[in-house]
N, C-alpha and C positions, 0 to 999 in steps of 0.2 A: 349771821350778818345783822347789824343794827341799822336803824334809820340813818345814822350819821354816815354810813357807807354809801348811801344813795347819791348819785350825781357826781361821783368823784372821777368819772372817766369823761374826757372830752372826746366826743365823736364828731369827726369831720366827714360830711357827706360830699363825695366827689361827683356831684350830679346836679344838673339844673332842673331836674324833674320835680314839678310841684306835687305830683301824686306821691312820689317817694317821701318827700318832706312831710306831707300831710299824714301819710301812713305812720311814719315814725313818731310824729307829734301825738297822734291818736293813741299810740302805745306808751305815751309818757316820756318820750325821749325828745330832747330839744337839740338837734345837731347844728353845728356850724356848717354853712354851705360854702364850698369852694369849688367852682367849676373847673374841671380838668383841662378842657380845651382839646381833648383827644378827638381825632377825626374818625368817626365811626364807619366811614365808607372805605377806609384803607383795608386791603386784604390782610387777614390775620394768619393765613396759612393753615387754619384749622381744617380738619377733615370732615367735621360734622357741625350742625347748627349749635348744639349745646357747647361744643368746644369753642366755637366762634364767640359766643356770648361770654364765656369765661375769660378768653384772651382779652377782649375789650374791657371787661370789668377790672382785670388786673392792670391793664395799661392805665386806666383812669386812676386807680388807687396809687399806683407807682408814681404817676406824674404829679399828683398833689402831694404825696409824701416827700418827693424830691424837692418840690417847691418849699414845703415847710422846713425841710432840712437846711435849705439855703436862705431861709428867712424871707422868701419872696411871696408867701401867702399866709396871712394871719400872723400870729406871734409865735405859735408852735411851742412845743416842749413843756416840761414840768413847770407848774406855777401859772398856767393859763387858766382862764375862766372855765369852770365846769357848768353842768346843768344847774339851774336854779341859783346861779351866782356863787357857787362853791369854788374852792381852789382845786383844780384838776390835778390828779396825781399821775395821769397817763393820757396819752393822745392816741386815738385809733382813727385810721382813715378807711372809709367804706366806699368802694367802687362797685357800681352795678351796671349791667347792660342787659337789655331784653331784646329778643328776636323771636319771630314766629317761624316754626318749621311747618311748611305746607307743601304737599305733593313733592317732597324731596328737595324743595328749595328753601332758601333762607330769606325771610322777609324782615328787613329793618324798617326804618321810616321811609315811606314812599317819597320819591323826589319831586313828583308832580301830581296834580289833581288827576290827570289822565291815568297815571300809574295806580293811584289809590282806587279809582273807579274800576280799573281792570282787575285789581286784586279782589275787590268785593264781589264782582261778577263771578269770579271763580270760587270764592270762599262761601258764599251764601248756601245755606242748607247742608254744609259740610263741617268738618272739624280740622283743627290743627293743634300743634303743641307749642305753647309759649315757654321758652327757656329764658331764665334770668340768671346770669352769672353774678356771683358775689365774691368780692375779695376784700379782706380786712388786713390792714398792715399796722403793726405797732411801731410808731416812729421812734420809741425809745430802744426797743430790743431788735427791731428789724424783722421780727417774726411775722410770718404770713399764714393766714388760714383762708382757704377758698373752696368754693363748691358751686354747683348749679342746681337750681330747682326747676322742675318741669311740670306744667299743668296743661291738661287737655281742654280745649275750648271748642264748644259747639256753637256754630253761628246760625242765626235764624235765616229762614228762606225769605229774605227781604226782597221787596219789589224794586224795579228799576227806578221808580220815582223816589223811594226811600234812599237808595244809594246816591242819587243825584243830590237830594237835599242834604244828606250827611256830608258828602264831599264838599258841598258848597259852604259848609260851616268852617272848613279849614282844619277841624280837629284831627281827621285821619292823617294829615301830613305831619303832625307833630309827635306821633306815637308809633312804636314798633308794631308791625302787622296791620296798621291803618285802622285800629279799633281801640276802644276803651271799655272797661266794665264799670267804671266809676264816673263816667261823664255822659255826653250825648249819645255815645254808642252803646250804652248799657242795655237798652231795650233790644238791641240787635244780637245780643249774646244769650242764647237759650239756657246754657248751663256750663259749668266747669267741673272738671274732675281733678281734684288736687287742691293745693293752697290758693285760695282766692287772692290773698295779698300778693302772691307771686305775679299774678296777671297785672296787678296795679303797678308792680315794679320792684318790690322788695319782699322776700319771704321772711317773715318774722321768725318762724321756727328754725329755718336754716341759719339765719343770722345768729340766733341764740346758740346754736350748736357750734358755729365758727368761733364765737366769743369764748365758749367753754374750752375750745382747743387752745386758746390764748390765755387760759386761766383767768378769764373775766366772767363774772356772773351777770345775768341780765339786769337785776335790780341796780347794779352799779351805774347803769346808764339812765335810770329814771331821773326825771326832773324832781328835785327834792320838794318843790312847792306843790307837786301833785300827789305826794305820798304822805303828807301829814295827816294823822288821824283826825276824823271829824269829832267835834266836841260832843260830849254826852249830854243828854237831857234836853 
């Protein structure tokens, strides 16, 4: 692959998550963001937490892919702008959804401050598994690649006062499991076992694997402006 191949894929992120966008950007990818509007509170019919995350991820990707197909979101299709201002040769839609499995329950985003507080009182000093479903759809071929990444998270034995202060910031209400590792809640997570990026909201190794299933290489998503060699001397 040559440098001219970089940035030829248009990646559409079907998510409003600033953390997912920041993670992709840090990896050299500049996605277009189109929020799916999928209701995450609707029952998915999944029998486990990992399956629940995957169903929601696919629903998000399918919703945005359908909108692109109808011309209702962005411009879509071949000839749209790619990373770094290149002409895209293909469009991929990425849907993700994260949920926390704890004590056999599925924790999405808490609906109220009281619920966030209650969850933290249970989670402190213990561990849970953060599942993130990923679904990638090629709008040209209709091919789909999907999978779930799972990371074990150990929570610090935080005090009542720390829980109250954290809930008061509002951050726990905006994220699955009522915690972050890349924000205000980072100090309350003692360690993770598995992919750290998965806890943030998108597993880069899993995404690379899914892209390979669609015959797309990771460098094809890189922003060309970030991959130019530095001048010598």
